N, C-alpha and C positions, 0 to 999 in steps of 0.2 A: 664674683662670689655672690650668690643670692642669699637674702635674709629669710631665715627659717622661722616660722612662726608656730605657736602652740595652738593648733587647731584640733578640736575634738574629732574622733572618727565619725564620719557621716556626711552625706550629701542632701541638701534640702531640695535640690532641684527636681522638677516634674518633667514629665514628657521625655523626649529623647535628645541626644546630642550626636553629632557626626564624628565617628572615628575612622580610622584608615589603617590598612595594612598593605602589603605588596600586591594584593588582587583588586584593591580599590577601597572605596568608601562604605561604611556600614553604620546604620543608625543603632544605637545602644541606649538602654534606659539611663536617662540623666542622673538618676539617683543611685547609680551604681559606679564602682571604680573600674570594672573591666572594660576591655576594649574590643576591637574589631574581631580578632581571632577568637576570643571567648564567645562572642555573640554568634559567629558563624557555627561553632561547635554545638551551642544550645539549639540552633535551629535545624542542624544536619543530623544531630545525635540525640534527640529528645526520645530516647527509647526506654521504656519501662519507668521505674522510679529509683533506680539503683545509682546513687551519686558516688562520686570518687570520695573515699573515706577522708574525713578531715584531718587525720593523723598524717596523711600524705603531705597534705599542705603546710601542717606545722613543721614536719621534717624539711620541706622545701624552704621554709624561712630560715631554717639553720644553714641549709646549703648555701642559699643566696648571701646570707650574712657573712659566711666564711669566705666566699669568693670575693665579696666586697672588701673585707678586711685584707686579703692577700693583694688584691688589685690596687688597694689605696696604699698600702705599705710599699709596693714597687713603684708607685708614681703613676700608674696607668689611669687611676681615677683622681681627680682633684680631691683633696683631703675633705673639703665641706660636702662635696657629692657623695663621697664614699660614706661619711658619717650619716648623711641623710638617708641613704639606702639602708644602712645598718639599723637605723632607728625604726624604719618601717618594716624591716625583716623581723625585728623584735615583736612587732605588733602581729605580724602573721604567725610567727611561731607560738605566740601566747594564746592564739585563738581569737584574738579581738576582731579580726577581719574575716571570720568564718563565713558570714553571710555573702562574702564576695566570691566564694569558690563553688559555683552551682553545677559544675559539669558532671556529665554521666559517666559511669564506668565504661559504658559501650562507646568508646571513641577510638581514635587512632591508637594502634597497639604500641606504639613508641612512647606514648604519654605526652607527645608534643603539645596537644591543646591544654592539658593541665599545667605544663611548664609555661606556656605563654600566658595562660590565665594569671598565674603568679606573677610573671614579669609585667604584664599590663596593670595589675592592681598595684604593685609596688610603684611602678611608674607614676600613675595617676595619683596615688596618695602622697608621693614626694612632690609632685607638682601642685598639689593643693596645699602643702605645707610651705611652699615658697610663693604663694598667691599667684600661681600661674594659670594657664588655660587647660583644662583637662582635655585630653585628647590630641593636644599639639605634640606630645612626645618630647617636649622641652621644658626645662633643661635636663630632664632625666629620661633617656630612651629606653624602652623595654628591652630591645635587643642589644644595642650598642654598650649600654651601661649596666643594666640589671643582669643580663645574660652574658657579660663580657668573659671570654675565655671558656665558654661552656656550651654544650649542646643538650637538647633534650635526651639524646642517646646516652650521655653519661650521667646527666644529673637526675633523670627519672629513676633509674635503678639506684642510684645513691640515696635518693630520698625513700625509696622503697625499703632499702635496708635498714636506713636509721628508723623509719617508722616501725617496721617489724620487730627490730631488736628492742627498741624502747618499749613497745607494748609488751613483748613476751618477758623481758627482764623486770619491768616495773609492775606488771600486773599479773601476768599468768603464772610465772614461776613462784612468786611470793604466795599466791593464793594456794597453789599446789602444795607448797611446804607446809603451810598451816593444815591442810587437809591430811597430809602425811603425818604431821605430828599428833593430830587428833586420833588417828588410827592406832599410832604407836602407844598413846596413852591407855586406850582400851586394851591393847595387847598386854601391857604391863598389869594393869588392874585385874584382868581376868585369867592370868597366867596359870592358876591352879584350879580352874573351873573345868571339870571334865565334861565332854560331850562326845557324841558318837559322830565319827566322820562319814561323809558319803562319797562314793566313787560311782559313776555311771548312774547318779541319782538314786543309787540303792545304798542301803546300810553297809558301813565299813568298820574298821577298828577304831578305837576312841583316840582322841587327841584333846588337848585342852582349848578352850575358847581363845585363850591367849595365843596359842601356837597358830590357830586359824587366822587371827587378825594380824599377827606378825607377818604371815604371808602377804596380806593385803598391803601392809606397811612396805615391806621389802619390795613388792612388785612396783608400787607408786615411787618408791625412792629410785629404782632402776630407771623407771620411765622419766623421771625428772632429770636424771643424770644425762640421759640421751637428749633430752630437750636442750639442756644447757650446752652440750657439746655441739649440737647441730646449730643452735642460735649463734654460737660463737663464730660460725662461718660467715655470718652476715656482717662481721666487723670489717670485712674487705669492701672497699667502695670502688666504683666504677670512675668516679670523678677524675677528670684529666685526660680521658680518651677522647673527648669531644665526638666527632661524627662517627668514625669508624674504629676508634681505638688508637690512632696515630697520634692524636693530640693536636691536630691541625688547628691553628688560630688560638692556641693556648700556649703560654710561654713554657719554657723548660722547667720542669719541677713544679709545675702549677698544681697538678693533682695531689702530690705528696704535701704540698703546703696547705691546701685547702683541707685535706683530710686531718692534718694536724690541728687546724683551727676547729674543726667539727669535734675532734676528740677533746679539746680544751672546753668547749661549749657544752658538751653533753656529759663529760666525765667518763665516757666509755673509750676504750682503746681502739678506735677506728684508725684505719690506714688505707692508703691507696693500694688497690689490687696489684699484685706484682705483674700480672698479665692483663692488660686492659681489653685485649681481644676475647678472652674468655668471659670477662666481666660484663661485656656488652653483647657478646654473640649468644650467651647462654643465660639462664636464670637458675643454674644447677643448684646453686647454693640455698636458694629460696625453696626449691623443690625438696632438697634434703631437710631443710628446717621444717617445712610443713609436714614432711613424711615423719618427723618425730612427733609432731603434734597428733597425727593420725594414730601412731603407735600408742601415744599416751591416751588417746580415746579408747582404744582396745582394752587397755588396762582399766581405765575408769568404768567402762561398760561392764567388765566381768565383776569388779567390786560391787557396784550398784545392783547388778542383777542378783548376785548372792544375797545382799542385804535385804532385798525386797522378798525374796523367797524365804529366807530365814525369819522374817517378820510377818509372814502370811498367816492367817487366821481370822478371828481369834480362836475359833472352835474347830475348824477343819482344815487348818493348814499346819505348817511346821511350827510356827509360833515359839520359836526359840528366842527371838529378839522382841522387844517391846519398843516400838517405833514411836516417836513423838507424834501427838495428835495436833497437827499445825492448823487444819481447816476440815469442816465436815466433807466427807468423801462422796456423798450421794444426795441428788435432789429428791430421791424417792425413798431411800432406805434409811430411816433414822438411826443415828448413832454409828454409821459406817465410818471408818477411817481408812484412807488408802496410802500407800507408799509413794506419795506424789513427787517428792524430791528424787527418789530413785528413778521414777518414770521420766522425769525431766532430764536427768543426767543421761539416761539412755538415748533420749532424743537428741540431745547435744551431741553425744557420741556418734550417732548415726549421721548427723549433719555434717561433722568434722570428717568422718570417713568418706562420705559422698563428695565433699568439697576437694579432698585429696585427689580425686579423679580429675576435676577441672584443673587443678594445680599441675597435675602430672601431665595431662595432654597439653596445656599452656606451655609448660616448661620444654616439652619435646618438640614444639613447633618453633617457627622462626627460621629464618633463612640466613646463611652466610654470616655477616658482621653485626646482625641485630636480631635479638628476639623481639617480634612485634606482637606479644600477647601479654604484655606487662600488666595492663589494668586488671585483668580477670585474676592474675596471681595475687596481686597485692590485696584487692578486695576480699578474696577468699581467705588469704592468710589473716589478715587483720580481723575478719569475722570469726574465724576459728579461734584465734588467740583470746579475743574479747569474751566469747561465750564460754569457753573453757575457764577462763578466770572467774567469770561471774558465777558459773554453775558450781565450780569448786568451792567458792564461798558459801553459797547457799546450801549445798550438800552437807558441808561440815557444820554450818550453824544450825541448820533445821532439821538435820537427820542424824549425823554420825555422832555429834557431841551429846545429844539427848537420848541416844539408844541406851537401853537397859536389858538386862538378861532376865529370861523367864526361867528361874532356877528350878522350880518345880517340874517344869517340862523337860528340861535337860536331865534332871535326876531320873525322871520316869523313863526317858529314852535309854539312858545307860542300863537302868535295871532290866529293861526289856530286850536289850540288844542280844543279838544272836552271834554276830561276827567276831566277838571276843573269844569265841571258840578256837580262833586262829593261834591264840597263846598256848592252847593244849596240844596243838597239832604235832609239835616237835617231840612231845612226850608219849602220846597215844597213837600218832600216825594220822595221816591226812584223811584216810578212809573212814576211821572211826569218828573222827572229829566231824566229818560230813554227815554221818548218820545222826549224831547228836544235834547238829544244826537242823537237819530236815525234820528231826523228831520234835524239837521244840516249836518250829513253824507249824507243822501239822497239828499238834495237840495244844497250841497256844499256851506253851509253858514258858517259864523263865529259862535262860540258858543253864542255870544251876540245877533246876528241877530236871531238865532233860538229861543233864550229865550224870546225875545220880542214878537216874532211871536206866542208864546205859552202862553202869558199872564203874564210873569215876568216883573215887572217894571224895568225901567232903574235904578232907585235909589237903588233899592235892588240888581240888578246885580252888579252895580259898587262898591257897598259896600262890597259885599260878595266875588266876583270874583277878587280878587287882586293877581296877580301871585306871587310877592315877599312874601306877607303875607302868602299865602298858603305854603310856603317852611318851615315854622316854626311851624305847627300844630296848635291844638287850634280850 
């Protein structure tokens, strides 16, 4: 048993040190914990500037700790070594070692290089804590000990699911629910404010502003329910299948045991997938989960687009909504204010919809027992979930909550509306109602003026054409 020291994270060494893997020796930066396979990946895949999301590594810290707990409990790891690995896994999961995970998204499609990056960092950090020689792979070996009972083929999709589920349930869904509740508050407040509806961008019959906003609330509520349902599909984990789903080199029941530990650590009901071949050969559950985010983006696009049009003006637009003035809108036109939060929401929605193409194509690829397009899926998924969360918070805080009604404009629209003639149609007939409508438009009259000019009594008009009453059918 080695003595474990309390040594802060960090290496003061400069230059390089010699590490090795199954292909031979590699020089790595002496001030870093990673080893030969990480360095090879950095050199062979330095493509663009898209790095593997840190959330994947935080999830990997949980996976490695859970495996170490199970292996230690079964006696496959000496207790002191198992506790040491678990200690470092906590550092990984907390983000304390984030600088040690530099690999690019564009790497092996299985995620093997990121898995080995984690294994090497944990190994060398453990070696540092027992005052050993970094790169020696003793007394903690990256494969034999940190990766015991595991493969990249089952642990990388496991980390993907943990990272995606955590991001979506901790950030995206709560932000969406706060936005939904803000929409609902306006729907209640404005329930009796009458406005003229629009279909095909043309004037239609009246409704209340509250009814219109209740539609936004309900649409977002439905979208959230779909996201929650699809995200729950990520609770099934591939862990335990090792290379091709058979569980070779993992003890019987290992996957289920590790999944139980992951569930205990995260507080989420993760479990081992009942069919590891599906869990490793496909990424269908992640495709469906991102598909729900795509559908959500469609809903948010519609809401944001409506609000920016309703706020257009102030003199030549619809100008039914008064939008918060967060910042000057023009570098040349003084006093101009733009619906910037809505524009940003539209761009986020477009990006998520575009990302779904990458996720769909990556999910459809892969062959036989392994989908080898995992990095592009998790990168796009986490990006979508993150920007939807952030944008929903900003849209709520800087646009929705501060929106107010331009009630004089709404009242003027109601007064000049022609399509309320629809209420007269059952009593005077469609053709005569159409004559009144065309007469009002052609002569720039109010509907009442046109109706009286075409033989409708004032008593009948006032009894039937009641804007607020017309918002409730009948």
